[in-house]
C-alpha positions as semicolon CSV with decimal commas, in nm:
position;residue;x (nm);y (nm);z (nm)
1;M;11,201;4,446;11,391
2;K;10,956;4,246;11,201
3;N;10,687;4,351;11,453
4;K;10,777;4,743;11,384
5;K;10,744;4,722;11,051
6;N;10,398;4,516;11,167
7;Q;10,257;4,845;11,378
8;E;10,412;5,087;11,060
9;T;10,226;4,858;10,823
10;E;9,920;4,875;11,029
11;K;9,923;5,253;11,107
12;L;9,935;5,316;10,709
13;N;9,647;5,106;10,683
14;K;9,454;5,254;10,910
15;N;9,556;5,595;10,789
16;I;9,487;5,498;10,419
17;K;9,100;5,355;10,559
18;D;9,034;5,718;10,708
19;L;9,132;5,873;10,431
20;T;8,922;5,639;10,204
21;A;8,618;5,737;10,452
22;K;8,677;6,100;10,424
23;I;8,715;6,123;10,068
24;E;8,372;5,931;10,052
25;R;8,228;6,133;10,270
26;S;8,356;6,494;10,091
27;N;8,226;6,326;9,757
28;S;7,862;6,211;9,883
29;F;7,578;6,353;9,710
30;W;7,422;6,550;9,981
31;F;7,781;6,706;10,081
32;V;7,787;6,840;9,696
33;L;7,441;6,944;9,737
34;L;7,500;7,138;10,058
35;R;7,848;7,240;9,979
36;G;7,714;7,387;9,600
37;L;7,420;7,512;9,773
38;A;7,608;7,734;10,056
39;M;7,837;7,809;9,767
40;G;7,570;8,000;9,527
41;A;7,388;8,162;9,885
42;G;7,743;8,301;9,925
43;T;7,749;8,394;9,576
44;A;7,460;8,573;9,579
45;I;7,508;8,762;9,836
46;G;7,857;8,815;9,807
47;A;7,734;8,995;9,464
48;S;7,446;9,176;9,606
49;I;7,663;9,336;9,857
50;I;7,935;9,459;9,581
51;A;7,645;9,588;9,393
52;A;7,530;9,783;9,686
53;L;7,828;9,911;9,749
54;L;7,889;10,053;9,439
55;I;7,516;10,207;9,323
56;G;7,624;10,362;9,677
57;I;7,930;10,497;9,554
58;L;7,800;10,565;9,264
59;S;7,525;10,749;9,410
60;K;7,763;11,007;9,616
61;T;7,960;11,083;9,347
62;I;7,702;11,162;9,059
63;K;7,539;11,408;9,113
64;T;7,312;11,441;8,769
65;V;7,302;11,249;8,544
66;G;7,461;11,550;8,276
67;D;7,793;11,392;8,460
68;V;7,747;11,055;8,257
69;P;7,873;11,123;7,911
70;I;7,771;10,783;7,791
71;L;7,422;10,797;7,904
72;N;7,446;11,201;7,702
73;K;7,516;11,028;7,421
74;I;7,267;10,740;7,425
75;I;6,981;10,896;7,573
76;P;6,969;11,295;7,609
77;G;6,980;11,425;7,921
78;D;6,689;11,621;7,908
79;K;6,506;11,311;7,851
80;I;6,655;11,116;8,127
81;E;6,543;11,448;8,317
82;A;6,135;11,421;8,222
83;I;6,147;11,037;8,240
84;I;6,303;11,094;8,666
85;N;5,994;11,362;8,686
86;T;5,722;11,157;8,539
87;N;5,803;10,818;8,765
88;N;5,862;11,071;9,033
89;S;5,500;11,270;8,994
90;G;5,278;10,920;8,988
91;N;5,410;10,849;9,375
């Protein structure tokens, strides 16, 4: 009976040491740095993909600037068209 308790205690001690090593490794400077870089890169790539999809969808659904009422309130459509034409003629 005592031998079985000693084995269980040794097993628990080994598990605690293993968990402590894993926690120390996951809290190390380099691990946190690399995890932060990976998360930042993933966020940037994800945001770029979402923005590209949104712009692609909007470019397919909105044919002219006049289709966007908010833009017409801010800048009249003829001025926007003139700006677009000016920029396109410079190419």
